[in-house]
C-alpha positions in Angstrom: -14.6 -15.4 -2.3 -12.2 -15.3 0.8 -10.6 -12.3 2.4 -7.3 -13.6 1.2 -8.6 -14.3 -2.3 -10.3 -10.7 -2.5 -6.7 -9.2 -1.4 -4.8 -11.2 -3.7 -7.1 -10.3 -6.5 -6.9 -6.4 -5.4 -2.8 -6.7 -5.3 -2.4 -8.5 -8.7 -5.0 -6.4 -10.8 -3.6 -3.0 -10.0 0.1 -2.2 -10.4 0.2 -0.2 -7.1 -1.9 -0.9 -4.2 -1.9 0.8 -0.6 -3.6 -0.9 2.2 -4.1 2.2 4.8 -6.2 3.6 7.4 -8.5 6.1 5.9 -8.2 7.3 2.6 -5.5 9.3 0.6 -7.7 12.5 0.8 -8.4 11.8 4.5 -5.8 9.7 6.0 -6.5 8.4 9.4 -3.0 8.0 10.9 0.2 9.7 10.3 1.9 6.4 9.0 -0.9 6.4 6.1 -0.6 10.1 5.5 3.4 9.9 5.0 2.7 6.8 2.8 0.3 8.5 0.5 2.7 11.6 0.7 5.7 9.2 -0.6 3.5 7.8 -3.5 2.4 11.3 -4.6 6.1 12.5 -4.6 6.7 9.6 -6.8 4.1 10.7 -9.2 2.5 7.4 -9.6 -1.2 6.8 -9.4 -2.2 3.8 -7.1 -5.2 2.0 -5.5 -5.9 2.6 -2.0 -7.9 0.2 0.3 -9.2 1.5 3.6 -8.9 -1.2 6.1 -11.0 0.7 8.6 -14.0 0.0 6.4 -13.7 -3.7 6.8 -12.6 -5.5 10.1 -12.1 -8.8 7.9 -9.7 -6.9 5.4 -7.8 -5.3 8.3 -6.8 -8.3 9.8 -6.4 -10.2 6.8 -3.9 -8.0 4.9 -1.7 -8.4 8.0 -2.0 -12.2 7.5 -1.5 -12.1 3.7 1.9 -10.5 3.8 2.5 -12.0 7.4 3.2 -8.0 8.3 1.6 -6.7 11.5 1.1 -3.2 10.6 -0.6 -0.7 8.3 -0.2 1.0 5.9 1.1 -1.8 3.4 2.5 -1.2 -0.1 2.1 -3.6 -2.9 3.8 -3.1 -6.4 3.2 -5.1 -9.2 1.8 -7.9 -7.0 4.7 -7.8 -4.4 4.7 -6.9 -0.9 7.2 -4.0 -0.4 6.7 -3.1 3.2 5.1 -0.6 5.5 5.7 3.2 6.0 9.2 3.0 7.4 10.7 0.8 4.5 8.8 3.2 2.2 10.6 6.1 3.7 14.0 4.3 3.3 13.3 3.1 -0.1 12.2 6.6 -1.3 15.3 8.3 0.4 17.7 5.8 -1.3 15.8 6.1 -4.8 14.9 2.4 -4.9 11.1 3.0 -4.6 11.2 5.3 -7.6 12.9 2.6 -9.6 10.3 0.1 -8.3 7.8 2.5 -10.0 9.5 3.1 -13.0 7.2 2.5 -16.1 3.8 2.5 -13.9 1.6 5.2 -15.2 1.0 8.4 -13.1 
C-alpha cells in the first residue's frame, strides 16, 4: 500500500483526523498544540497522526492535500485546512458546525 493509499484510508475511516507534529498529549510545535486545543474546545474526539514518526507520511500528507504545512485537519474525509484556517473557522463558529453530529 502506498503512502497516499494509507493517508486516504486514514482520513476516510475516521470522522476527524489531525496530521500533526507530535501527539495530542505532547505536541512538538505551537501550531499543532493550537490545533489540538481547538478540537478539544469543540468537544470532539479525533484521530491524530504524528508526522514526525514517518518521513514518508510527513511528505505524503503535504502532497495529498497539496498543502505545504502541518498540522492538517480532515473532517469526514475532506481537507479543512491548517492551524490558521482552523482558528478562523472556530472563531466564526463554522468549525463547530462542521463537527456537529460527530461523537466526542
